[in-house]
C-alpha positions as CSV (number, residue, x, y, z in Angstrom):
1,M,0.0,0.0,0.0
2,S,1.5,3.3,-1.0
3,K,1.3,6.4,1.0
4,V,-0.7,9.3,-0.4
5,K,1.6,12.2,-1.1
6,T,0.6,15.9,-0.7
7,P,0.7,17.6,-4.1
8,K,3.7,19.9,-4.5
9,D,1.6,22.5,-6.2
10,E,-0.7,24.7,-4.2
11,V,-3.8,24.7,-6.4
12,L,-5.9,22.9,-3.8
13,L,-5.0,25.0,-0.8
14,L,-8.0,26.7,0.7
15,K,-6.2,30.0,0.8
16,N,-5.8,29.9,-3.0
17,Q,-9.5,29.3,-3.7
18,I,-11.5,32.2,-5.3
19,C,-14.7,30.6,-4.2
20,F,-13.6,30.6,-0.5
21,S,-12.6,34.2,-0.7
22,M,-16.0,35.1,-2.1
23,Y,-17.7,32.9,0.5
24,S,-15.9,34.4,3.4
25,S,-16.3,38.0,2.1
26,M,-20.1,37.4,1.6
27,H,-20.3,36.0,5.2
28,R,-18.6,39.2,6.5
29,L,-20.7,41.4,4.3
30,M,-23.9,39.8,5.6
31,K,-22.8,40.4,9.2
32,L,-22.5,44.1,8.3
33,Y,-25.9,44.2,6.7
34,R,-27.8,42.3,9.4
35,P,-28.1,45.1,12.0
36,L,-28.7,47.8,9.4
37,L,-31.5,45.8,7.9
38,A,-32.9,44.8,11.3
39,D,-33.4,48.5,12.0
40,I,-35.8,48.7,9.1
41,G,-37.3,45.3,9.7
42,L,-36.0,43.4,6.7
43,T,-33.8,40.3,6.1
44,Y,-31.2,40.5,3.3
45,P,-33.4,38.5,0.8
46,Q,-36.3,40.8,1.6
47,Y,-34.1,43.8,1.1
48,L,-33.1,42.5,-2.4
49,V,-36.8,42.2,-3.3
50,M,-37.5,45.7,-2.1
51,L,-34.5,47.1,-4.0
52,V,-36.0,45.7,-7.2
53,M,-39.5,47.0,-6.3
54,W,-38.2,50.5,-5.5
55,E,-36.5,50.5,-8.9
56,E,-39.4,49.0,-10.9
57,G,-42.4,50.2,-8.9
58,E,-44.3,47.1,-10.0
59,A,-43.3,43.7,-11.5
60,T,-44.6,40.3,-12.1
61,V,-43.4,37.4,-9.9
62,S,-41.7,36.0,-13.0
63,K,-39.9,39.3,-13.7
64,L,-38.8,39.7,-10.1
65,G,-37.5,36.1,-10.1
66,D,-35.5,36.8,-13.2
67,R,-34.0,39.9,-11.8
68,L,-33.0,38.3,-8.5
69,Q,-32.2,34.9,-10.1
70,L,-34.6,33.2,-7.7
71,D,-37.2,30.5,-8.5
72,S,-40.8,30.9,-7.4
73,G,-40.4,28.4,-4.6
74,T,-37.9,30.7,-3.0
75,L,-39.5,34.0,-4.0
76,T,-43.1,33.2,-3.0
77,P,-42.4,33.0,0.8
78,L,-40.5,36.2,0.6
79,L,-43.3,38.0,-1.1
80,K,-45.9,36.6,1.3
81,R,-43.9,37.8,4.2
82,L,-43.4,41.3,2.7
83,E,-47.2,41.4,1.9
84,Q,-48.0,40.5,5.6
85,M,-45.7,43.4,6.6
86,E,-47.7,45.6,4.2
87,F,-44.7,46.6,2.1
88,L,-46.2,45.2,-1.1
89,S,-49.3,43.6,-2.5
90,R,-49.8,40.6,-4.8
91,I,-52.6,40.7,-7.3
92,R,-53.4,37.9,-9.7
93,S,-53.9,39.1,-13.3
94,N,-57.5,39.2,-14.6
95,I,-56.3,38.3,-18.1
96,D,-54.1,35.3,-17.1
97,E,-54.5,34.0,-13.6
98,R,-51.0,32.4,-13.8
99,I,-49.5,35.9,-13.7
100,V,-49.2,37.5,-10.3
101,N,-48.4,41.2,-10.2
102,I,-46.5,42.7,-7.4
103,M,-47.0,46.4,-6.4
104,L,-45.4,48.5,-3.7
105,T,-47.8,49.8,-1.0
106,K,-47.6,53.3,0.4
107,K,-45.7,51.8,3.4
108,G,-43.4,50.0,1.1
109,K,-42.6,53.2,-0.8
110,S,-41.9,55.1,2.5
111,L,-39.5,52.3,3.6
112,R,-37.2,53.4,0.8
113,E,-36.4,56.6,2.7
114,K,-35.3,54.6,5.7
115,A,-33.1,52.3,3.6
116,K,-31.4,55.1,1.7
117,S,-28.4,55.3,4.1
118,I,-27.7,51.6,4.0
119,P,-25.4,51.4,0.9
120,E,-23.2,54.3,2.2
121,K,-23.0,52.7,5.7
122,I,-22.0,49.3,4.2
123,F,-19.4,51.0,2.0
124,C,-17.9,52.8,5.1
125,L,-18.0,49.6,7.2
126,S,-16.4,47.5,4.5
127,G,-13.1,49.3,4.7
128,I,-12.4,49.3,1.0
129,E,-11.9,52.3,-1.3
130,E,-14.5,53.4,-3.8
131,S,-12.3,52.5,-6.8
132,Q,-11.6,49.1,-5.4
133,A,-15.4,48.5,-4.8
134,M,-16.2,49.5,-8.4
135,Q,-13.5,47.2,-9.7
136,L,-14.7,44.4,-7.6
137,K,-18.3,44.9,-8.7
138,S,-17.2,44.9,-12.3
139,I,-15.3,41.6,-11.9
140,L,-18.2,40.0,-10.0
141,D,-20.7,41.2,-12.6
142,Q,-18.5,39.7,-15.3
143,L,-18.3,36.4,-13.4
144,G,-22.0,36.3,-12.8
145,S,-22.8,36.8,-16.5
146,H,-21.0,33.7,-17.7
C-alpha cells in the first residue's frame, strides 16, 4: 500500500480558492448588513426584493424572479412575508391567472427613505476604497454573467 503524497503545487490549498474568498467575504458582508436591515425590519433577501421593487415600482413574480435569479419556490415565501408586513401587494392578473403582479404599497414606498443610508453605511464599514469597490463589482458582474 503506497502512502498518499501531498501535491507539490498549491492549487488545492484553501487560501488559494477564489470561491472561498468570495464565500468568506459574503459572510462578513452579511454580518455588516444584518443590524442595518434589522433597523428597518428586513432580512437580506427581503431587502433585495425591495431594491427591485423600489427600482421598478411594480413587477410580475416572474420578472422579479428573473432579476433576482430566484425560483418561485424561494421567492413566493419572501413575497408573502413582505405582503404580511404591508410593504407590497400581490394581485393575480384578470387576463391570465397564472400571472401575479407585485406592487409597492404606500408603506413599502416610504420604507425606501429609511433604507437610503444603508449602501453608504455598508461602504464605510467595508473598509475598501470606492475605486476598489467599483473594480470588484465589475469583476463579479462579469463572473455572474458567464
